[in-house]
N, C-alpha and C positions, 0 to 999 in steps of 0.2 A: 538388809543390803541397801535398800533405798535410803534409809536414814544416814548410813555411812557415806553414800554418794553425795547427799546434800551437804554434809559437813565438809567433805573433801572439796566440793564446788565452792563453798564459802571460804575455805582455807586458801583456795587459789587466788582470791582477791588480795589477801595479805598473807603470803606464805609464812607459816609459823606453826608451832605446836599448840594452836589456839584453843583446842577443845580439851586439853588437859585441865582438870580443876586444880589450879594452883593459887594459893592465897597470897603469895608474896612475890609478885613478878618483878623483875629488874626494872628500875625506873627509867633507864635509857632506851628501853624498847617496849612498845605497846602493841598488842595484837590487832588493834584497830588503826592507830595513828602511825605505826611504824617506828623508825628511829627518832627519838626525841633528843635534840642537842641544844646547846646554848645559842646556836645561830638561828634558831627558829622558835616558834611559840611552844610553851610547855603546856600541853593539853592534859597533863596528869598532876594538877597542883591544887585540888580542892580538898581541904581537910574536912573532918567530920562536922565541925561547927559551921563551916561554910556550906556544907551540904544541908544542914538543918535550915539555914537561912534561905538558900535557893529553893528548897522544897516548900517552905512556908510561903515564900513570895510567889511561887507558881500556884499556890492555893488561895492565899488571902489577897484578894485584889478586887475584881469586879463582882464575883459571885456573892460575897458576903453582903454586898449592898442590896441584894434582892431577897435575902432571907426573911426579914420582917414581913415583906409583902407575901412571901410564900406561906408564912404562918397565918396571915390574914385569910388566905384562901382555904387552908387546910384546918385551921383551928390550932390552938396552942399545944394541946396534948398530942394530936396526930402529927403536928409539925415537928415537934421534938423527937417523937418516935421515928418518923421517916428520916430525920437528920441522923439519928444514931445508927439506924440500919444502913444507910448509905455510907456512913463513916466506917462501920465494921467491914462492909464488903470492899470498899476502896482501900482500906488499910491492908487487907489481905492481898488485894491485887498489887498494891505497892510493894509489899513484901516479896511477892513472886517475881517482880522485876529484878530485885537484888539477887535472889536465889538463881534465877535463870542466867543472869550475867556471870555469876561465879561458876556456874556449870558450863557455860559456853562463852569463853573469853572474847571470841571474835565478834560477838553480837554487839553492835553499837546502837541500833535503833530497832523499833518494833518491826521494821521491814525484814531485818535479818532473822528475827524470831519467826516471822511469818514464812520466810523461805524454808527454815528448818522444818516447820510443821506442815506446810501446805505446798511447798515448791515455788516455782517462779510466779504462779498466779498469786499465792499468798504474799510474796514479797511486793509485788506491784500494787495489790489492793491495799495492804496495810500501809505501804509507803505513801500512796496517794492520799488516803484518808488522814494519815498523820499530818502531812503538809497542809491539807485543806483545813483540818481542825485548828491548827495553830495560826494559820492565816486569818481565819474567821475570828479567833480569839484576839489576835492583834488588832483586827478591825474594830471589835467591840471595845478594846482598850483605847483606841483612838477616839471612839465616840464618847467614852467616859471622860477622857482628858478634855475633849472639846466642851462637854457639859461643865467641867470644873472651870475652864477658862471663861466660859459664858457667865457662870455664877459670880466669879471673883470680879470680872470687869463690867458687870451689869450689862452684858450683851453689847459691848463696845464696838464689835465688828461682826461681820457675817459669820454664822456658824460654820459654813463651808471653809472659810479661811482658817478657823481654829482647828478643824480636822486636818487641814493641810499642814499647819504648824506642828500638830501632834505627829504626823507622819514623818516630816523632815527630822524632828528631834529624835524620834524613835529609831529611824534608820541610822542616824549619826552615832548614837550610843550603842546600837546593836552591832556596829562594826568592830567593837572590841572583840578580839578573836577568841579569848578563852574564858570559861566560866570561873576560873580561879580569880581573874581580875574583876569580872562582873559581880562576884559574890560581895565585894566591898560596896558596890553601889546598891546591891540587894539589901544590905543592912540598913542603909539610909531609906530606901524605899519602903521597907517593912515597918520601920519605926514611924515614918511619916503617915502611912496609911492607918496604922493602929491608933496613933494620936488623933487623927481626924475622926475615926469611927467612934472612939471613946468620948471625944468632945460632944458628939451628937447624942451618944447614949446617956451621958450625964445631963445634957441640956434638956432632953425630953422628959427626964425625971423630975426636974426642978421647975420647969416652966408651967404656966397655967393650962395651956392646951397646945396641940400641934398646929402648925401654920395652916394646914388645909382644913382644919375643923372650923365650924361656925364661930366667929369671933365675938358674938354678942349673946348674952343670956347664959344660964347655967350649962355646964358641959361636963360629961363623964365619959371616960374611955369605953368604947363599945367592943372591946376585945372579946373574942369568942374562945371558950375552952374547946368546944367541938363545933366545927362548921359543917355546912351541907353544900359543898361545891358540886358542880356537874362533873362528869367524867373528864371532859377536856380541860376544865379549869384545874382539877386535882392533879392530873398527870402533868400539866404544864408547870404547876408549882413544884412537883417532885423533880421535874427536869431541871428547874432552877437550882435546887439543892444539889443535884448531881453535878451541875456545872461548878458549884462552889468547891467541890472535891476533885474536879477533873484535871488535876495537875499530873496524874499518873503517867501519861506518855512522856512527860518531861523527865521523869526519873531515870529512863534509859540513858539519856544524855548526861545527866548528873552523875550517875554511878560510874559511867565510862570515864569521867574526868576526875574521879576521886583518887587521891594518892594511895589510899588503902581501902579497897571496897569492903573489907571484912567489917568495917565500922558502919556500913550502910544501915543495918537494922537498928542500931542505937540512934542514929540520926532520924530514922523513920518514926520510931516510937515517940521521940521528943516532938517531932513535927506534928504528927497526927493528934497527939494528946493536947497540945497547945491550940491547934487550929480548931478542934472540936469544942474545947472550953470557950474559946473566943466566939465561935459561931452561936453557941447556945446562949451565952451571956448577952450578946448583942441582939440576937433575934428575939429572945424573951423580953428583955427590958424595953427595947424600942417598941415592940408590938403591944406590950402590956400598957404602956402609957399613950400610944398613938391610936391603937385600935385600927379601924378601917381607914383612918385618915393618914396612915403611914405613906410617905412618899417613896417612890422608887426611881432612881437610886435613893437609899435611905438617908443620905447626907442632907437632903432637902427637907427633912421632917421638923427641924427645930427653928424655923423662921429665917428671914433673909440675913440677919446679922450673923447668926451662928452658921448658916450655910456658907457664907463668904469665908468665915474663919476656918471651918472644917475643910472646905474645898481648897483653901489656901495651903493648909498642911498636906492635903491629899495629892496636890499636883506632882511633887517629886515622886510619891509612891506610884501614882498612875503612869508617870513617865517611865519609871523602872519597869512597870508591868508591860508597857508597850515595847520597850527595849528588849526585855527577856523573850517576849512572845514573837518578836521578829527574829531574834537571834537563833531560837531553837529550830524552826524550819529551814532557815538559811544555812545553819551548820549541818543539818541533815542532808540537804542537797549538795552542799560543798564537799562533805566527806564522801558521799556517794559518787560524786564526779571524779574526785582526785584520789580516792582510796587505792593504795598500792603503788602510787607514784611518789617520786621524790619531792613533789611540790606540796604535798599535804602538810608537812611539818617544817617547811622552809620559809624563807622570805623572798622567794623568787617573784618575778613579774606575773607569771602564770598564777601563782598562789594569791597574790593581792588582787589581781584583776578578777579572778573567779570569786573570791570572797566578797569584794565590794559589789560585784554584779548580783550575787545571791541575796545580800541584805537589801540592796536597792530594789530588786525585783519583788521580793516578798513584801517589802514595805509598800510598794506601789499598788500591788493587788489588794493588800489590807486596806489601804486608803480608799480604793474604789468601793470595797464592801462597806466600809464605815459610812461613806457618803450616800450609798444607794439604799441602805436599810437603817435609817436613823431613828429606830424605835428601841430603846435600851432593853426594857423587860422582854419584849418579844424576841429580840436578837439573842439575849442570854439563854432563854428557854429553848430556842431552836438549836443553838450550838450544843447545849447540854444534852438534848434528846437525840438529835440526829448523829452527832459526831462524838460527843463526850462519852456516852455509854459504850459505843463501839470500841473506843480506845481504852476504857477503864474496866470493862467487865469480860466480854467474850474472849479476848486474846489470852488473858491471864488464866482463865479456866482451862483453856486449851494447852497453855504452857505447862501446867501441873500434870495434865494427862500425858503430854508428850514425854516428860521426864520420868513419870512414875507408872505408866500403864503396864510396862513389861514386868514390873515387880509383882503385879498381881498374878502373873502366869506361874510364878514360883511359889508365892505364899500370899493368899488373900486374907490378910489380917483384918480385924474390925476397924482399925485405924485407916487402912488402905481403902476399905469399902466406904467408910464415912467421908473420906476426902474425895473419892470419886463422885459420891452423891453431891457434895458441896460444890465441886468444880462444875458439874452438870447444872446445878441450880444457878450458879453465877452466870453461866452461858445463857440459860433460858431466861432469867430475869433481865439480863442485859438486852437480849433480843426483844423481849416484850416492851421494855422501856424505850428502846430505840424506835420501834414502830408506833406504839401508842403515844409516846411523848412527842414525836414529830407531828403526828396528827393533831394533838392538842395545841402545839405551838403554831401550826399553820392556821388553825381555827382562830387562835388568839390574835394573830396578825391581821387576819381578814376582818375580825370584829373591831379591832382597833381603828382600822382605816374606815370601816363602815360607820363607826360612831362619830369620829371627829375629823376624818380625813388624814390623820397622822401628820408627820412631817414629811414633806416631799424630798425626793433625792436631790442632793446638792443644794439644800435649802438654806436660807438665811434665818429661818425661824428659830426661836429659842427653844431648845429641847431639854432644858435643865430640869423640867418637871415631867419628863416623859414617863409614861406608865405602861 
């Protein structure tokens, strides 16, 4: 009875038969956005190919640049194994997002899923963490873009100015209202970031030695097949890998704007297969040739000239990353505020004022974060551990249990019992990673500032070689 009441409460937000599992809804009405007409934005206009690109762009961005450094901490073999384990778990979590959306059509974000499973408290906690996560990720994106601008311009102006430029540009492009239109920019961003990454990957393979290595005398890569990190170092490296796959919470928004969500699984398989292949290729090749002298972000590993070239190509990709990661929490807040009203899918003044206010507000907070914590590696690890695991692991295990627990009361098949064990495992490992990874990341930040003072908040220092 409690579950039925929760579904009825969510239906009251947007009155509809939203909890029927129907795979071909009429395109002029959506259980989240309401009536979609030609006089307003079309929120259901992302095809399966656009879905692939949006998924890949939410994954391939900043996280991939820290994978070689994570391999240096863990060792080559443990690093690849950890990456594959994280890929498997997050792929299942991503799959559960699509399944849950098809089963519960009125679910737009992870807060709606939290409401169904845990009531009002679940909605508020999941919603708050979702917004905080993407705001932090957008902040790290601004930091990455400022590093790129610093590298290309040879630190022509204050780093704090570059972060502000990244914020203004991100807010401007993030104000595009639908993912259907953003998917075209995501194509450009994905291609640019991949070109930049593969330029460095090829360069480190053909150059004599990485730029951070001793430049005189004989040199040989000191890569390690197995490393011996401390617990805090190891868990921080794993958190960085989690962050590289932590686009999962974005998939709620993406599947909600698909023209036909039944193609979600096809898009997911293509995305995760490609992303994992890219991560392994880049991580192994760059670390094999650079060893402990790998830079983080990795684009700085091949010398000043190649760094300028690679960052030049990366700038559009990093800008799209910032744009997308401002858009997602802004859209979440926007839909939450206007859901059920005529303004959500119209061109009214209320609609535009609310939308621009959301993007500007999210962008401003992200800018403050980027300026206050200007240490790339530590920021990536902290986000991955504290927020990424909570968004990518525990909720999805709970979602499977929510939809399938009652089936075990009728017939406890071996498959059902195996999936219960798997779901519980995902919840437990996610909780462990969240607690232990946060500890390791905080220790790493403290050690970084103790060693060299780090870059101060709102600093003009060049952080293009931050580690």
